[in-house]
N, C-alpha and C positions, 0 to 999 in steps of 0.2 A: 574371678573378676566379678564385681557387683553388677546387678542389673542396671542398665543405663536409665537415667531418669527420663521422663517424657520430654520431647523436643520443646524448646521454649518459644520458638518463633521470634526470638529477639532480633533476628535479621530485619524484621519489618520496622522496628523502632517507632511504632505508633504510640501516641499518648495512651497510657493505661495498660499497654500490653506487657511492658517490663516494669517490675516493681522499682520504686525510687531507691530502695536499699541496694538493689542489684546495680542500678545505674551508678550510684555513688561508689560501690565497691569495685566496679570494673572500668571505671573511667581512666583513660590513658591518653596522654598527649593533647588533651583539650582543657587542662586545668587553667592555663593562662587566659584562654578565651573566656572561660566561665568566670574567672575572677574579674577580668576587665568588664564583662557585661554587668556583673553584680555591682561593681563599684560605680559604673556609669549610671546604673539604675538608682543607686543610693543618692548620687549627686543630682539626679533629675527630679527626685521626689520633693515636692514642696516648691519647686521652681516653676516659673511660668513657661520658660523655654525648655524644651527637652532635647536630650541627645539621642536621636533615633539611630538605631543600629541595623546594618545589613550584612549578613553572613553570606559569602559567595564561595561555592565549591561544587564540583561535579556531582552527579547522582551517586548516592551511596557513600559520600564523604563523611556523613555524620551530622548533617545540618539539623535533621529532625531530632536526632539523639541530643544535640547540644541544646535545642529548645527545651527538651524534656528535663535536662539537667538544670537549666535556668529555672524552669517552673518548679522543680523540686527544691532548689536552693531558696527561692522566694518563699515557698510555703513552709520551709523548715526554719526560716529566720523570723524570730518573734517580731522584730521591728518592721521588716518589709511586709510580712504577711498581714500586719495590721493596717498598712497604708497602701498596699498594692493589690489590685484585683486583676487576675489574668483572664484575658479574653482571647482564647486560642481558636482561631478559625480552623475548619477542617483542612487537611493537607491539600485536597483538590477543591478549591472554592469556585466551582464552575458557574455558580449562579451570580457571582459578583460581576455584573456587566455595567454598572454605573456607580456613582458616588452614593446614590440613594440605596442601591443594593448593599453596598458596604455598610451603611448605617443600619439597615434592617438586619443584616447579619450580626452586627454588634449587639443590637437589641435582643435578638433571639438567644444569643449566648448569655447575655446578662440575666435574662429571666430564668435561665437554668442555674447559673452559678450564684445568683443572689435571690434565692427562693424567699428570703424574709423581706424582700422589697417588692411588694405587689405592683408598684408603679410600672416596672419593666414589662410585666405580663400585660397590663392594660395598654401600655404604649405599643407593644408588639401587635396586639389585636387590632389597634387603631390603624397602624401603617402597613400591615402585612399585605393587604390587597389594594392599597392606595395607588392609583394609576399615575398621579402627578408627582414627579420627582421633587419638585420644589416644596410641595406640602410635606413630603417625608422629611426633607432637610429642615424645614421651618419647625417641625414638631420635635425631631429627635436631637438636633444639635443643641438647642437651649436646655433641653432636659438633661443631656449628658453633662453639659457645663455646670448646671445648677447642682446636680447630685454630687458631682466630684468636688465642687467648692464647699458644699454643705458638709460633706463627710471628710474633707481634707485628704482624699485619696487620689491615686493615679491608676488609670486603666492601662495595663501593659498589653498591647495588642500584638499578638503573634500571628504572622501571616506568611505562609510558605509560597514559593514559586511566584514571587512578586513580579518577575519579568513577564510571566504569562498574563498576570492580572493587568499590568499597566500597558502592555503592548498588543495583546491579542483579545483580551476580554473587554476592558473599558476603552472603547474606540473613540469616544468623544473627548477631545483634549480639555474641554471646559470642565468635564467631570474629574479628570486627573488634577487639574488646577484647583478645583474645589476641595479635593482630598488633601492636597498639600496645604491649602489655606487652613483647613480644619485642624491639621496636625500642628501647624505653626502657631495657631491661636491658643489662648489660655483656656483650653478645654479639658486639661488634665489627662491627656492621652499621649502615650509613648509607643511608637511603632518599632517592633523588633521583627525584621523580615529576613527571608532567605531567598536565594536565587542560585541556579546552577552555573551561571556565567554572567559576565557583564552584558548589559543590554543598552539600547539607545536611550531608554527612558532616564538613565542615570549618567550616561557619558556624553550625550548631545547637549550642548550649551543652550539650545533653544527649548529644551524640555523642562517642565515644571520641577522635576525632582533632580535636576542637575545639581551636583555638589550639595545634596540635601543630607545624605547619610554619612555616618561614620562606618566606612566599609572595612570589614574584617575578612581575610582570606583563609579558608580552611585548606590545609595541606594534607597530602596522603601520609599514612603512618610509615615510620621507618620499620626496618625488619625487626629491630629489638622491640619497638612498640607493638608490632603484630604478635610477636611471641608473648609479650606481657598481657595483651588482651586475652589471648587464648588461656594463658596461665591463670589469670584472675577469674575467668569464667569457670574453669575447671575447679579452682579453689572454692568458688561460690557453691558449685554443685557437689563438692566433696568427692570429686572423681580422683581419688588417690591412685587408682590403678593406672590412669593415664599420666597423672602428674609425675609418677615415679619414672616414666619412660620419656618425659618431655625432652630432656637433654639429648637422648638418642634420636629424637625426631627432628632435631634442628636441621640436618641436611635436607630432609624432605620438606620441612617448613620453609626453608630458604627457596626451594624450587616453587613451592606454592606462593610464596611472597612475590616472586617474579611474575607469576601468573596474575595475581590480583593487583599488582602495582601499589600495594598498601591501602587499597580502598577498604574502609572499615566495614561497610555492609557486606562486601564479598568475603572479607575476613571472618565475619560472624557466621556467614553461611558455611564457610569451611569448618568453623567450630562445630556447627550442627552436624556436619558429616563425620568429623573426627570423634566427637563425644557421643553422638546418638545414632550415627549411621542412618539419619532420617532423610533418606534420599527423596521420598515422596514429599515431605514437608518442604525441603529446599526447592524441589522442582515446582511445587505449587506456589511458593513464595516468588520464585523467578517469574512464573507466568503472570502472577498478579502484578508484580512490579513492571514487567515489560508491557503488559496491557496498559498500565497507567502512563508509562512514559512514551508510548508509541507516537501520540500526536506531537509531543515535544521533539522527539528525534526526527520524525518525518518532516517537521517544519525546518529543522536545521539542515537536513539533507536537501530539501527543495531550494534552500538559499544558496547552495553551491552550484558551480558550473557543472555540466554533464561529465566532463573528463575527471574532475575531482570526485564526484559521486561514484563513478565507475571504479576508480582506484580504491576508494574506501571499501566498496563491496568486494573487490578482488582480495584485499588484505584480509577481510573477515572470513573469506572462504578458504584461505591458506592455513588451515588449522595445524597440519602436520608438516609444514614446510618452513624452511628458513626464509624470512622475508627480506632478502637482499635486493638491491636495485635490479640486479640482473634477473633474479627469479621473478620479481614483480613484473618487469618488462616482458619476460617470456609469457607470463600468464595473461598480461594485458594485450599481447600481440602489438607491441608498441616499441619504438626505438628507446634505447637507454637514455638518450638526451631528453626526449619528451617526458619519460617517466621520472627522471631526476628533477625536472622542472616542476612537475605536479607534486612530487614528494616534498620539495622545498616549500611550496606554497602552503601545503597542508600542515607542515611542521611549524611554519611561521604563524599560522592561524591556531596553533595549539591543538590540532586534531591528532597529530602523530608525535611519537617520541622516537628519537634515533639514538641507538647505543652502538658502541664499537663492537665489531664482530670478535668474539674471544679467540678465534683461530686465525683470523685475517684482519690485522689492524688497519688495512687500507679500506676495508669494506665496513658497511654499517647494517645493522638490523633494525627494521622499522616495526613499530607496533602502534595500534590505535591507543591513544593516551587514556581514554576513558573506558574502563572495563565494561560497563553496562552498554555503552554504545557499540563496542565490539561484538558483544553477545547478541544485542538486538539486531545488528546487521546480519550476523551469521544466521540467526533464526528466521529472519525475514526473507533471505534469498537462498536458503538451502532446505530442501525437504528433509534431508537426513538430520540437519541441526534441529529441526522442529521435533523430530522423534526422539533424538538423544541430544541433550543440551551440551554445547561445547564446553561450558564451564565445568560441568560434572565429568565429562570425558577427560578434560585436562586434570581434574582433581585425581581421578582414579589412576591416571597414567603416571602422575608425579608422586602420589602418596604410596603407591605400591610399585616401586621401580624395578624390582627383580621378579623373575618368573616364580621363584620359590615363595616370595611374599604374596604374589597374586594367587598362586595355587592354594596356599594355606587359607587365604581370605575366602576364596571360592568354596573351599571345603566347609568352612564355618557357616557361610551364608546358605549353602545348599542344605545343610542339616537344619538350619533355622527355617528355611522355606518349607521343607518337607514335614518337619515336626509341628511347626506353629502356623504355617500358611502366611508368614510375614510378607506383606506387600513391599516393605522397604528392602527386605532381603532379595526379593525377586527383582526389584529395580536395580539394586546394587550389582547383582549378578549380571543383569542385562548390560550395564555400563562396563563392567569388567570384561564382558565378552567382546568388547570393542578395543581392548588394550592388548598390545603385544604384536608379534609378527603374524603373518597370515596363518601359519600352522597352529600357533597358540590360540588364535581367535577361532579357527575352525573347530578345534577341540573343545573350546569353551562353549561354543554355540551348539555343538552336538550334545554336550553335557546338559545344556539348558533344555534342549529338545527332550532328552531322556527324563529330566526332572518333571517337565510339564506333562509328559506321557504318563508318568506315575500319578500325577494329579488329575488325570483324565481330561486334560485340556487339549483337544485336537487342534484348534486354530493356532495356539501358541506353539505347539509341537511342530506342526508343519512349517510355520513361519521361521523358526530357528533352523530347521533342516535346510530350507531354501536359502538362508543366509550363510550357512556353514559350507555347503557343497562347493560354491565357486572359490572360496578361500582354500579349501583342501586341494581342489584341482586334480584329484585322481579319479580313476574309473569307478571305484567302488562308491565314492561319495556322490559322483554324478548319477550313478544308478539309483541310489537312495532318493536323491532329489527328483529324478524323473518319475520314480514310482509314486512318491507321496503326492506329486503334483497331478498325476493322472489317474490314480486309483481311488475310487470312492471309499470312505471309511467303512469297515466291516467290524463285527464284534471284537475280534482280536487285533484290530488295526494298530493300536498304540503299543501293545506288547511286541508286535512284530517290528515296529519301528525301533524299539529298544534293542531287539535282537540284531537288527541290521547295523545299528550304531556300534554295538559291541563287536560285531564282525569287522567293521571298518577300523576300529581302534587296534584290533589285532594286526590287521594288514598294514596299517600305518606304522605300527611299532616293529614291523619286520618279523612278527610271529606267524610266519607263513604256514607252518604245520598246524598250529592252533587255529589259524584262520580257516584252513581247509577242513579241519575237524569240526569247527563250528558250523560251516556250511553243510557238512554231512549230517550233523545233528538236526539242522533245520530241514534237510531233505527227508530225514526219517519221520518228521512230523507231517510231511506233505502226503496225506492220504486223501481219498475221496471225501471221507467224513470231516477231516480237519482242513480241507482245501481252503486256500485263500489266494486270491489273485496277487496280493501284495507279496507274500512269501515266494510264490512261484516266479513272479517277475524278478525279484531280487536274486534268487538262486540262478535264474537263467542269465541275468545281466552280469553277474559276477563270476561266471564260469571261467572266463579268460584270465581272471585274477588268481585262479588256483594254480600254483606252480607245479604241483605233483600231478603228472599226466594221468596216472592210474586213478587217483582220487577224482580228478576232473571227469574222466570217462564214466566212473561209477555214478557220480552226481548227475551227469547228463542222462544216463539211463533211468535214474530215479525220476527225474523230471518228465522224461518221456512216458514212463509208466502212468503217471498221474494224468498227463495229457491224453493218453489212450483211454483211461477210464472216463474222461470228460468228452470223449468222441471228437477231440480236436485233432483229427487225423493228420492233416498236413503238418501242423506244428510238431506232433509226435514223430512223424516220419523224418522230419528235418533233424531232430535231435538224435534219433536212432542212427540215421545214416552218417551223421557227423561223428557219433561215438564209434561206429564201425570203422570209419576212415582213420580216426585217431588211433584206435586199437591196432589196426593193420599197420599203420606207419610206425607204431611203437613195437611191433612184432611181439605183442603179448598174446599168446595163444589162448589163454583163459578168457581174456576180455574179448577177443575176436569171436570166440564161440558164444559167449553170453550175448554180445551185441547182435550177432547173426541170428540167434534163436529168438531174441525179443523183437527184432525187425520182422522175422518170419511170422510171429504171432500177430503183429499188426496187419501184415499182408493177409493172413488168414481171416482176421476180423473184417477186413475190407474186401473179402471175396477174391483176392488175387492168389488163389491157391497154387497156381503154376509157378509163380515167383517165390512163394513161401517155401515150398518143399525142398528145393536145392539148398536154401539157406539152413533149414533145419537139419538136413543130412550132413551139411558141412560142419555145423556145430557139433553134431554127434560124432563125426569122424575125428575132429580135433580133440574133443574130450576123451574119446576112447584112446587116442594116441598119447595124450599127455597125462591122463589120470588113471588109465587102465579100464578094462572092460567091466569091472565089478564096482566101479565108484558110484555113489549115490547120485552125483550130478549126471552121470551117464543114464541112470535110471530115469531122471527127470526129462532128459532129452528124448529118450525112447517113448516116454509117456506123451510128450507133446507131439512127436511125430505120429504116434498112433492115433491121437485125436484128430489130427489133420487128415490122415488116411480114412478115418471113419467118416469125416465130413465129405470126403469125395467118394463115399460108398465102396471103399476098398477094405471091406471088413476082414477078408481072409488075410490081407497083409497086416492089418492093424492089430488083430487079436494076438498073434505071437509076440509082437513088440510090447504090448501091454503086459502080457504074462511074464515076459523077460524082465521088464521094468519092476514088476511086483517081486519077482524072485531076488533081483539085485538089492532092492531096498530092504527086503526081509533079512537078507544075509548081512547087509552092511549096517542096518540101523536097528534091527530087531523086529519081531513080529508085532510088537505093540506100539510102534512108532506112528505118529500122525501122517507121515509121508506114505507109509504103507496103506493107511486108511484112504488117502487120495487115490492111490493106484486101484484099490479094491472098488471104490466108487466108480471110477472111470470104466473099469472092466465090466462092472455091473450094468452101466448105461449102455455099453456096447452090446452086451448080451440081451438087454431089453430090445434094442433095435433089431436084433435077429430073432426076436420072439422066444428067447430062451429064458423065460421069466422064472422058471423053477431054479435055474442055475444062478440067476442074478440076485434073487432075494437073500440067500444066505451071505453073499458077499457084502451087500449093503448093510445087513444086520451086524456083520462082523466089524465093518468100518464104523458103525455107530457105537458098538461096544468099545472099540479102541479109543475113539475120540472122547467118549464119556469118561473113560478111565484116565486118560492122559490130560484132557483139557477141562474136564468138569461138565456137569450136566447142563450148565447155562451158557456154554460157549457158542458163538455164532456158527462154528464149524459143525457142532452137534445139530444146530438148527438146519443146516444144509443137508446133513445125513437124514434127519427126520423127514424133511421135505422130499428127498429122493425116494425114501422108502414108502412114503404116503402115495407118491405118484405111481409107483409100481403096484401098490395095493389097489389103487383106483383102477389101474389097467386090468387087474384080475378080478374086478367087480367086488372087491371087499371094502365097500364104501364105509361101512360102520367102523372098520379098523383104521381106515385111512384118515377120516375126518379129524379125530382127536390128535393124531400125529401132526397133521397140517396146522391145527390150531396151536399146538404146543410149539411148533417151529416158528410160527408167527409171533407168539409171546416172547420167545427167546430173542428173536431178532429185534423186536421193538425195545426190549429191555436193555440189550447190550449195544445195539447199533443206533438206536433212536428211531422214532416213528417215521422219519423221512428218508431212511436209507434205502438205496435201490434193492438190497436183499429183501427188505420188507415188501417192496412192490412185487417181487417174484413170489413170495408166500401168498400175498393177497390174490395175485393172478391165478395161482394154482388152486387155492381154496375156492375162488369164484368159479373155476371150471368144474370142480367137484360139485358145488351147489347147483350149477347149471345142469349137470347130468342127472341130478336128483330132483329137477324141476322146481328148485327154490330160487326162481329168477329174481324175485324181489330182494332177496338177500345177496344174490350174486352181483347185481348191477352196481350198487354203491362200492363194493370191493374193487371191481374193475376200474371204476372211475377214480377211486383213491390211488390205485396203482399207477394209473395214467398221470395223475397230478404229481406223484412222487418222482416219476421218471422225467417228467417235463422240468421239474425244479432241479433235479440232480444232474441231468444230462443236457438240458436245453430242448427246445421244441422241435429241433431238426434231427434228433438222434434216432437211429434205426430201432432202438428199443421202444421209443415212443410210437413209432409206426406199427410195431407188433401189438402194442397195447390198444391202439386205435382200431386195428383190425379185429382184435378179440371183442372189443366193445361193440363194434358194428355187427359182428356175427351174432352176438347175443340179442341185439335189437332187431336184426333182420330175421333170424331163424326162429327165435323163441317167442318174441313178442310182436312180430310183424310190424315193427315201426321202421318201415323202409325209408321214409323221408328223412328220419333222423340218422339212419345208418349211412346213407349215401355220401354226405359230406365228410364223414369220419374216414370211410375207406378211401375216398378220393384223396384226402389229405395224407393218408398212409402211403399211397402210391407216389404222391409228390415228394415225400421224404425219401423214398427209395430212389426216385429219379435224381434227386439232389446227390444222394450217395453215389449213384452211378457216374454222374458228371464229375464229382470230386475225386473219385478213385479210379475211374475208367473201367469199372467192373460192376456186374450186377450183384445185388445182395441175394444171399441164399433164400430168403423168405419172399422175394419179389414174385416169383411165379405163383405161389399159393395165394398171395393177396390179390394178384391180378385175376386169377381164376374166380376168387370170391367176388371181385368187382363185376366180372362178366355175368356171374350168376345173379347178382343184385340187379344189373341192368335188365336181364331177362325177366326177373320178377317184377320190375317196374313196368316193363312192356306188357306183361300178361295182366297187370292190374288196371291198365288203361281201358276205358270203355270203347266198344266197337264203334 
């Protein structure tokens, strides 16, 4: 298919916009009017009395087009062009408020079209600012008469919207009478005017222009005329690609014809859409035209009684409904008898057209006769119609009648928008998103949201999501809308919206397994480093839409794990307890054990050790019973339980469990497995707590070797091992060995996790403690402050880890630099965080007592520093 030529804007039909050649080639159904006008003009030239013409027809009927054709015909005719000068007034001659204004306007045009006659320039300069109308007339009328007689020519005056000029603009009837007298006299002037309808100035016997004009009525095009107009314009633009399919388009063109009523201007706007897909151009033309005709239509509306005005507005708002008397009465909340009376009056006044109902011969369908008036009313009284023009909505609805046709068009337009950034493609897609049933429209709008997400347009993306969700009407779409409306944009916000829409499509299409898999994939991306409130909210909101119970429980536990890392204890516990209840109801032993263990870890973090232990033991018992005593999962359960026992200072109970976990994992996974390294690390930490540093060190070193061999030297787990080894070396006063390991651990974590990861804060804190021990306080303080900033950003300012960092910073300020006044608010804030923790969990945090003791020591220090 060839590239479409640029839109022609011929829908405007203004002088000079469309070439004369094109006007001649595409003229349809107006030849008789054109021939009559030319013949009348020939007969008037050289005669004292002229045959003045008035063309009447509604807006868009082709009056301006006809004037352009007449102008072209005159200029193309050797005889007429020698004896006729065209004086074409602007389409909206708003400055013509008197007979004098009319004459000045004529003079202004003559000085432009008769450049070789300087007299008109001189006359215009003389009268342009003359305040006395009589002097203007006394100057210009004789001059016009003399010049026309001298040259033997006729001035063909073309004036549009004559009704406005004679009834609303020239208020003084003496001026109207003077204009008539001027035209009737032997002044060599012939008036060719247009008006959208009959008006009192020509129908009232008491008015000067009564029975003055030869009135010609312009009718709407027939269907065949409409097709011919489109064909001739396609032919002019050499659009053979569309011409070849024109016959196939006839059913669609028939539907479009019913929409336009054969109005030529609306027909040409349809041509713009068919040939060029120039939605923007047509929309702009519409707005321009509607702005121009608003005063005219507002005046017409004001002339009607309130009931008739209300009925017209009601009809304009019924875009997708059959406009039967019964339906109109229901919308008007009026009796059918009253409605029928109003319909008859408006039909008799030619505002409405009544057609027989194709399915019910006893009923009638009513439409507003004038297409532009219908559109103007709709746009005036409907916010939605101002955003999406009814005419364009009707076009897309009728021209793409099937889902297959619409989907194919959407595919083409989507590609054009993404590849070229075409504004017309975007607007066409927008209108197509309003066509079809609710499900189709929801899908189209979600697709638009995805397109604009790829283009980086947050506002448009959110707008289409919010339009789509109510149409879709399901829980997943409502979740997406709720999330985008309440979640502030983040770096990956738009890609996350795309993910959510893809998941919605799977759910809508009944692909429930794929839907659950997609949610699981999103859950895997949900880590502390890649956390986003958008993804978390969507996964949590859509849990109930996951049909597979086991997948749903696993997803719930994944969400809970992230919530725990974020210290959102209550939300985490809700998800974990819900998961445990679901697993129990499902009688899935594996999931019951997992949910029990993960809930126990939360309880351990929130210092509810008494509640945590039975859950851990239950998880261990279930896994031993279902998986066997030597399964690696059993090793993990033993390890977790041992760490809890260590935290409650039951080292003798913890140590054999850790050793057993180590043996199980070595046997099941091999001695070089990373899980074995975890067990070695934990056992080493326990040995450190019991001051068996000599036993602990080889275990940590072995864990480090395993992780470096299996994970690589730059893996964050290697960083953890280095940090643990360095801490042990610091405890054995081998500072020179410890420091490079700590610095290497810090470099690894910064490189692999990013400079703002909580693990980096741990490394900074430990390195600062080492520097503090070697009296390098100036180096230590910025590291502790940076660790505090990282944890505040990662966990929030009320997280217990932040409280620990505040305490460490306060101790450095108090003990080593004697900055007690700076230390006091830090340690007090630390205690406030632990108090919040206690109120939220009902339990005291393990670090509270140490921090409280530090605070008491600080208070004593403050007291001892006070003067006697």
